[in-house]
C-alpha positions as CSV (number, residue, x, y, z in Angstrom):
1,X,20.2,153.1,-29.8
2,X,19.1,152.7,-33.4
3,X,19.9,156.3,-34.3
4,X,23.4,156.0,-32.8
5,X,24.1,152.8,-34.8
6,X,23.0,154.5,-38.0
7,X,25.3,157.4,-37.3
8,X,28.2,155.0,-36.6
9,X,27.6,153.0,-39.8
10,X,27.7,156.1,-41.9
11,X,30.7,157.6,-40.1
12,X,32.8,154.4,-40.0
13,X,32.1,153.6,-43.7
14,X,33.3,157.1,-44.6
15,X,36.4,156.7,-42.4
16,X,37.2,153.4,-44.1
17,X,37.3,155.1,-47.5
18,X,39.5,157.9,-46.2
19,X,41.9,155.4,-44.6
20,X,42.2,153.6,-47.9
21,X,43.5,156.8,-49.5
22,X,45.7,158.0,-46.7
23,X,47.2,154.7,-45.5
24,X,47.6,152.7,-48.6
25,X,45.9,149.9,-50.5
26,X,46.5,147.3,-47.7
27,X,43.7,148.9,-45.6
28,X,41.3,148.9,-48.5
29,X,37.9,150.4,-48.5
30,X,34.9,148.5,-47.2
31,X,31.6,149.0,-49.0
32,X,29.6,151.6,-47.2
33,X,27.1,149.1,-45.9
34,X,29.8,147.1,-44.2
35,X,30.7,149.8,-41.7
36,X,34.2,148.6,-41.1
37,X,37.2,150.9,-40.6
38,X,40.7,149.6,-40.4
39,X,42.9,151.5,-37.9
40,X,46.7,151.4,-37.6
41,X,48.6,152.4,-34.4
42,X,49.3,155.9,-35.7
43,X,45.6,156.6,-36.5
44,X,43.3,158.7,-34.4
45,X,40.9,156.4,-32.6
46,X,43.3,153.5,-32.4
47,X,44.2,154.0,-28.7
48,X,40.5,154.1,-27.7
49,X,39.7,151.0,-29.8
50,X,42.6,149.2,-28.2
51,X,42.0,150.3,-24.6
52,X,41.6,147.5,-22.0
53,X,40.4,147.5,-18.4
54,X,43.7,146.0,-17.3
55,X,46.2,148.8,-17.7
56,X,49.2,146.4,-17.4
57,X,48.6,144.8,-20.8
58,X,51.1,146.1,-23.4
59,X,50.0,143.9,-26.4
60,X,50.0,145.9,-29.6
61,X,47.9,144.8,-32.6
62,X,48.9,145.6,-36.2
63,X,45.4,146.6,-37.1
64,X,42.1,147.2,-35.4
65,X,38.9,146.7,-37.5
66,X,36.2,148.9,-35.9
67,X,33.0,147.3,-37.0
68,X,29.4,148.5,-36.6
69,X,27.6,145.7,-38.4
70,X,27.7,142.0,-39.0
71,X,28.6,142.7,-42.6
72,X,31.5,144.8,-41.4
73,X,32.8,142.0,-39.2
74,X,32.7,139.6,-42.2
75,X,34.6,142.1,-44.2
76,X,37.3,142.3,-41.5
77,X,37.5,138.5,-41.2
78,X,37.8,138.0,-45.0
79,X,40.6,140.6,-45.1
80,X,42.4,138.7,-42.3
81,X,42.0,135.5,-44.3
82,X,43.5,137.2,-47.3
83,X,46.4,138.6,-45.4
84,X,46.9,135.6,-43.0
85,X,46.5,137.8,-40.0
86,X,45.6,136.2,-36.7
87,X,42.4,137.6,-35.3
88,X,41.4,138.5,-31.7
89,X,37.9,139.6,-30.7
90,X,37.2,142.7,-28.5
91,X,34.0,144.2,-27.1
92,X,34.2,145.4,-23.5
93,X,38.0,144.8,-23.2
94,X,37.7,143.2,-19.7
95,X,39.7,140.1,-20.3
96,X,42.0,140.0,-17.3
97,X,44.9,138.7,-19.4
98,X,44.3,140.9,-22.4
99,X,43.1,138.0,-24.6
100,X,41.0,140.4,-26.6
101,X,44.2,141.8,-28.2
102,X,47.1,140.2,-30.0
103,X,50.6,141.2,-31.2
104,X,51.0,142.1,-34.8
105,X,47.6,140.8,-35.9
106,X,44.1,142.1,-36.4
107,X,41.6,142.9,-33.6
108,X,38.0,142.9,-34.6
109,X,36.4,145.5,-32.3
110,X,32.6,145.1,-32.1
111,X,32.0,147.8,-29.4
112,X,29.8,149.9,-31.8
113,X,27.4,147.0,-32.3
114,X,25.3,147.9,-29.3
115,X,21.7,147.7,-30.5
116,X,19.2,146.4,-27.9
117,X,15.7,145.1,-28.8
118,X,13.1,143.6,-26.5
119,X,10.1,141.6,-27.4
120,X,7.6,142.9,-24.9
121,X,5.4,139.8,-25.1
122,X,8.1,137.2,-24.6
123,X,10.8,139.1,-22.7
124,X,13.3,138.0,-25.3
125,X,16.3,140.4,-25.7
126,X,18.3,140.7,-28.9
127,X,21.6,142.4,-28.2
128,X,24.5,143.4,-30.4
129,X,27.8,141.9,-29.3
130,X,29.2,145.3,-28.3
131,X,26.6,146.0,-25.5
132,X,27.9,146.7,-22.1
133,X,26.3,145.6,-18.9
134,X,25.3,148.9,-17.5
135,X,23.5,149.8,-20.8
136,X,21.7,146.4,-20.7
137,X,20.6,147.0,-17.1
138,X,19.2,150.5,-17.9
139,X,17.5,149.4,-21.0
140,X,15.8,146.4,-19.4
141,X,15.0,147.9,-16.0
142,X,13.1,150.7,-17.8
143,X,10.9,148.1,-19.3
144,X,10.4,146.0,-16.1
145,X,12.8,143.2,-17.2
146,X,16.2,142.0,-16.0
147,X,19.0,139.7,-17.1
148,X,21.0,137.9,-14.4
149,X,24.7,138.8,-15.0
150,X,27.8,140.2,-13.3
151,X,28.3,143.5,-11.6
152,X,31.0,145.5,-13.4
153,X,29.2,148.2,-15.5
154,X,31.6,148.3,-18.4
155,X,32.0,144.6,-18.9
156,X,30.9,143.4,-22.4
157,X,27.7,141.3,-22.4
158,X,29.1,139.0,-25.1
159,X,32.3,138.0,-23.3
160,X,30.5,137.7,-19.9
161,X,27.9,135.4,-21.4
162,X,30.2,133.2,-23.5
163,X,32.3,132.4,-20.5
164,X,29.4,131.7,-18.2
165,X,28.4,134.9,-16.3
166,X,27.6,134.7,-12.6
167,X,26.7,137.4,-10.1
168,X,24.4,138.4,-7.3
169,X,21.4,136.7,-9.0
170,X,22.8,133.5,-10.3
171,X,21.7,131.3,-7.4
172,X,18.1,132.4,-8.1
173,X,18.1,132.2,-11.9
174,X,21.3,130.6,-13.1
175,X,24.2,131.9,-15.1
176,X,23.9,134.5,-17.9
177,X,24.8,131.8,-20.4
178,X,21.8,129.8,-19.2
179,X,19.6,132.5,-20.6
180,X,21.2,132.4,-24.0
181,X,18.8,131.2,-26.7
182,X,20.7,131.9,-29.9
183,X,23.8,133.5,-31.3
184,X,24.9,134.7,-34.7
185,X,28.6,134.4,-35.5
186,X,31.0,135.1,-38.3
187,X,33.3,132.1,-38.3
188,X,37.0,131.9,-39.0
189,X,36.1,130.9,-42.5
190,X,34.2,134.1,-43.1
191,X,30.8,132.3,-43.2
192,X,27.9,133.5,-41.1
193,X,26.3,131.0,-38.7
194,X,23.1,131.1,-36.7
195,X,22.8,128.7,-33.8
196,X,19.1,128.3,-34.4
197,X,20.2,126.0,-37.2
198,X,23.3,124.6,-35.4
199,X,22.6,123.6,-31.8
200,X,26.2,122.6,-31.2
201,X,27.1,126.2,-31.6
202,X,24.7,127.3,-28.9
203,X,26.1,124.5,-26.7
204,X,29.7,125.9,-27.2
205,X,28.5,129.5,-26.5
206,X,27.1,128.5,-23.1
207,X,30.4,128.7,-21.2
208,X,32.9,127.9,-23.9
209,X,34.6,131.3,-23.8
210,X,35.2,134.0,-26.4
211,X,37.6,134.2,-29.4
212,X,37.7,130.5,-30.2
213,X,35.9,129.9,-33.5
214,X,34.7,133.3,-34.8
215,X,33.3,136.7,-33.9
216,X,29.9,136.6,-32.3
217,X,27.8,139.5,-33.6
218,X,24.4,139.1,-31.9
219,X,23.0,137.3,-28.8
220,X,19.4,136.4,-28.1
221,X,18.6,136.0,-24.4
222,X,15.6,135.2,-22.3
223,X,15.1,138.0,-19.7
224,X,13.3,137.8,-16.3
225,X,10.7,140.0,-14.7
226,X,12.7,142.5,-12.7
227,X,12.6,142.1,-8.9
228,X,11.3,145.2,-7.2
229,X,13.6,145.3,-4.1
230,X,17.1,144.5,-3.1
231,X,18.5,144.1,0.4
232,X,22.1,144.0,1.5
233,X,24.3,143.8,4.6
234,X,28.1,143.9,5.2
235,X,29.9,142.2,8.1
236,X,33.5,143.2,9.0
237,X,36.1,141.6,11.1
238,X,39.4,143.4,11.9
239,X,43.0,142.6,12.8
240,X,42.7,139.0,12.0
241,X,45.6,136.5,11.9
242,X,45.7,133.5,9.6
243,X,44.1,131.2,12.3
244,X,41.3,133.6,13.0
245,X,40.6,134.2,9.3
246,X,40.4,130.4,8.7
247,X,37.9,130.0,11.6
248,X,35.8,132.8,10.2
249,X,35.9,131.3,6.7
250,X,34.7,128.0,8.1
251,X,31.8,129.7,9.9
252,X,30.9,131.4,6.6
253,X,31.0,128.2,4.6
254,X,28.7,126.5,7.1
255,X,26.3,129.4,7.2
256,X,25.9,129.6,3.4
257,X,24.6,126.1,3.2
258,X,21.2,127.2,4.4
259,X,20.9,130.4,2.3
260,X,17.8,130.6,0.1
261,X,18.3,130.8,-3.6
262,X,17.4,134.5,-3.6
263,X,20.5,135.2,-1.6
264,X,24.2,135.7,-2.5
265,X,27.2,136.1,-0.3
266,X,30.9,136.8,-0.7
267,X,33.8,136.5,1.8
268,X,36.6,138.9,1.0
269,X,40.0,139.1,2.8
270,X,42.1,142.2,2.3
271,X,45.1,142.3,4.5
272,X,44.0,141.8,8.1
273,X,40.4,142.7,7.4
274,X,37.6,140.4,6.2
275,X,34.4,141.8,4.7
276,X,31.4,139.6,4.1
277,X,28.7,140.7,1.7
278,X,25.1,139.4,2.0
279,X,22.4,140.3,-0.4
280,X,18.9,139.1,-1.3
281,X,16.0,139.8,-3.7
282,X,13.8,137.8,-1.5
283,X,12.5,138.2,2.0
284,X,15.1,139.1,4.6
285,X,13.0,137.2,7.1
286,X,13.5,133.8,5.5
287,X,14.8,131.2,8.0
288,X,18.1,130.4,6.3
289,X,18.7,134.1,5.7
290,X,18.1,135.2,9.3
291,X,20.2,132.3,10.6
292,X,23.1,133.4,8.4
293,X,22.7,137.0,9.6
294,X,22.7,136.0,13.3
295,X,25.7,133.7,13.0
296,X,27.9,136.1,11.2
297,X,26.9,139.0,13.4
298,X,28.3,137.1,16.4
299,X,31.5,136.2,14.7
300,X,32.4,139.7,13.3
301,X,33.2,143.1,14.8
302,X,30.8,145.2,12.8
303,X,27.5,144.6,10.9
304,X,26.1,147.2,8.6
305,X,22.6,147.2,7.1
306,X,22.4,149.0,3.7
307,X,18.6,148.5,3.9
308,X,16.1,147.5,1.2
309,X,16.0,149.7,-1.9
310,X,14.7,149.5,-5.5
311,X,16.9,147.2,-7.6
312,X,17.6,150.0,-10.1
313,X,19.1,152.1,-7.3
314,X,21.1,149.2,-5.8
315,X,22.9,148.0,-9.0
316,X,25.2,150.9,-9.4
317,X,26.7,150.2,-6.0
318,X,28.4,147.2,-7.4
319,X,29.6,148.6,-10.7
320,X,33.2,148.9,-9.5
321,X,35.9,151.4,-10.4
322,X,36.3,152.7,-14.0
323,X,39.3,151.5,-15.8
324,X,42.0,151.2,-16.6
325,X,43.3,149.7,-13.4
326,X,46.7,148.2,-12.6
327,X,45.9,144.7,-11.3
328,X,46.3,140.9,-11.4
329,X,43.0,139.1,-11.1
330,X,42.4,135.4,-11.7
331,X,40.4,132.4,-10.7
332,X,41.3,130.8,-7.3
333,X,39.3,127.7,-8.1
334,X,35.9,126.0,-7.7
335,X,35.1,124.3,-4.4
336,X,32.3,122.1,-3.1
337,X,33.0,123.1,0.5
338,X,35.5,124.3,3.1
339,X,37.3,121.0,3.1
340,X,38.4,121.5,-0.6
341,X,40.2,124.7,0.4
342,X,41.4,124.0,4.0
343,X,44.8,122.6,3.2
344,X,45.8,125.7,1.1
345,X,44.6,128.3,3.6
346,X,47.7,128.8,5.8
347,X,49.9,129.6,2.9
348,X,47.3,131.6,1.0
349,X,46.5,133.7,4.0
350,X,50.2,134.3,4.7
351,X,50.5,135.9,1.3
352,X,47.5,138.1,1.8
353,X,48.7,139.2,5.3
354,X,52.3,140.0,4.2
355,X,51.9,141.5,0.7
356,X,49.9,144.7,0.6
357,X,47.2,144.9,-2.1
358,X,46.4,141.2,-2.1
359,X,42.8,140.1,-1.9
360,X,41.4,136.6,-1.5
361,X,37.6,136.1,-2.2
362,X,35.1,133.3,-2.2
363,X,31.7,133.7,-3.8
364,X,28.5,131.6,-3.4
365,X,27.3,129.6,-6.5
366,X,24.9,126.7,-6.3
367,X,21.2,127.1,-6.4
368,X,19.8,127.4,-9.9
369,X,23.3,127.1,-11.5
370,X,23.2,123.4,-10.8
371,X,20.1,123.1,-12.9
372,X,21.2,124.9,-16.0
373,X,20.8,123.7,-19.6
374,X,23.5,121.8,-21.5
375,X,26.5,123.8,-22.4
376,X,30.3,124.0,-22.3
377,X,30.3,125.4,-18.7
378,X,31.7,122.5,-16.8
379,X,31.4,123.4,-13.1
380,X,27.7,123.2,-12.1
381,X,28.4,120.8,-9.2
382,X,30.5,123.3,-7.4
383,X,28.9,125.6,-4.9
384,X,31.7,128.1,-4.5
385,X,34.1,130.1,-6.7
386,X,37.3,131.7,-5.4
387,X,39.2,134.5,-7.0
388,X,42.4,136.3,-6.1
389,X,43.2,139.9,-6.8
390,X,46.3,142.1,-6.5
391,X,46.1,145.9,-7.0
392,X,48.7,148.6,-7.1
393,X,49.0,152.2,-8.1
394,X,52.8,152.5,-8.3
395,X,54.2,150.4,-11.2
396,X,57.2,149.6,-8.9
397,X,54.9,147.3,-6.9
398,X,53.8,145.2,-9.8
399,X,56.6,142.6,-9.6
400,X,56.0,141.7,-5.9
401,X,52.2,141.6,-6.3
402,X,52.4,139.4,-9.3
403,X,54.9,137.1,-7.6
404,X,52.6,136.8,-4.6
405,X,49.7,135.9,-6.9
406,X,51.9,133.2,-8.5
407,X,52.6,131.7,-5.1
408,X,48.9,131.7,-4.2
409,X,48.2,129.9,-7.5
410,X,50.9,127.3,-6.5
411,X,49.5,126.8,-3.0
412,X,46.0,126.2,-4.5
413,X,47.3,123.7,-7.1
414,X,49.3,121.8,-4.4
415,X,46.0,121.4,-2.4
416,X,44.4,119.8,-5.5
417,X,42.4,122.8,-6.7
418,X,42.6,122.7,-10.5
419,X,39.2,123.7,-11.8
420,X,39.0,127.3,-12.9
421,X,36.5,129.9,-14.3
422,X,37.4,130.8,-17.9
423,X,36.3,134.4,-17.4
424,X,39.0,134.7,-14.7
425,X,41.9,133.4,-16.8
426,X,45.5,133.1,-15.8
427,X,48.1,132.4,-18.5
428,X,50.1,130.4,-15.9
429,X,47.5,127.7,-15.4
430,X,49.4,124.6,-16.5
431,X,46.5,122.6,-17.9
432,X,44.0,125.3,-18.8
433,X,41.8,123.2,-21.2
434,X,41.0,120.8,-18.4
435,X,40.8,123.6,-15.8
436,X,38.3,125.6,-17.8
437,X,36.2,123.0,-19.6
438,X,37.0,119.5,-18.4
439,X,38.5,117.0,-20.8
440,X,35.3,115.8,-22.4
441,X,33.9,119.3,-23.0
442,X,37.3,120.4,-24.4
443,X,37.4,117.6,-26.9
444,X,33.9,118.6,-28.1
445,X,35.0,122.2,-28.4
446,X,38.0,121.1,-30.5
447,X,35.7,119.3,-32.8
448,X,33.7,122.5,-33.3
449,X,37.0,124.4,-33.8
450,X,37.7,122.2,-36.8
451,X,34.3,123.0,-38.3
452,X,34.2,126.8,-37.7
453,X,37.9,127.7,-37.9
454,X,39.9,125.0,-39.6
455,X,42.8,127.4,-40.2
456,X,43.0,128.6,-36.6
457,X,42.5,132.2,-37.7
458,X,40.6,133.2,-34.5
459,X,43.0,132.7,-31.7
460,X,44.7,133.9,-28.5
461,X,47.0,132.4,-25.9
462,X,44.2,130.2,-24.4
463,X,41.8,129.7,-27.3
464,X,40.6,126.3,-28.2
465,X,43.2,124.4,-30.2
466,X,42.5,122.4,-33.3
467,X,42.5,118.6,-32.7
468,X,46.0,117.0,-33.1
């Protein structure tokens, strides 16, 4: 890791100087130590630096600053201040709505900042903002440590953490942001801040989202001792109608209430089929776990046991498809139980049944998430999170899938579901500040926006606004 970073610093600094000669004075040359190269759309490397997981996004920045150090990030931000360019922040490029890009502005790309360091005595991980989840998993597992996080291998650790970060292990240990101990950030003013001296900054970075106040350059997180084994099952039900799917979802909600904290479950409806995932890093013989297994086995058509395997072998199963993908994916709300969702189900299931490529999913939360530290994440009392997805390969199908997703969003809102997960954004949420953060937390985030970015340099379509 350290060798690669040194190589990138040298290479990018040299590239920056060449760009200054070939593309004019506006690009300018960063000092060699800054490791910051400014790329325009016609430059080699721009397309790679711009690439997103969502292949539908057409947003086109004017410049991309490819940074390999905190000094390089500061250089880029100061240039943006000088030129009055709006700034977006990009690491893994997994923002569902492409909020890590902007039109006709500057994108600060920190993907090259991917150093990983572990204190073997304390288990504290120091990670560059460009680290991706699969790299973090490999680095930590080789040292007997683990960080509870999501499952997609190429998702950026920084964006995942700043928005919350839940996954198969959150019920046992809490959200990824609950493990955050410190951040370093280049603010919209160009100043460098360390949350060790500014606890409000740490509060904001525990669930307050990315691209609001500045560019986070480094994260310090407390890791866990890696569990040895991982067990999983899948239950499938076929040829369901809306009534049958509703009955199965109700059974699932009821069964999840007794799950131990070591367990996770997801209920996924794709067309007329429902797949239920059940995993644990604990004992499969625990009472709540066996009760869930027996109940779902009797209410589904097929139960598959993937067995118990070492965790390092199990994780890649959930890494997902490599991008780019053509899709629409967004939050379908937080729920405390089946009753919160029941009124919306007939209309939601009608969309899933009649529009190919539509998926409706509910995931278990709760457990240790409810006990997390103070932070901007505002949904700890909710035991479940929904998401809706639409996929297509033929671009001609995009309009109908996106329209169906919009109707599902409307059905959920009509049923009173208005709390949403900031890492699953939707530009069409009418009151996104309250949906993502709650009114009180959002006002506090606005106060911090005035401190760290009073000119609103760092911004995107759903970034925290300055106070009126």
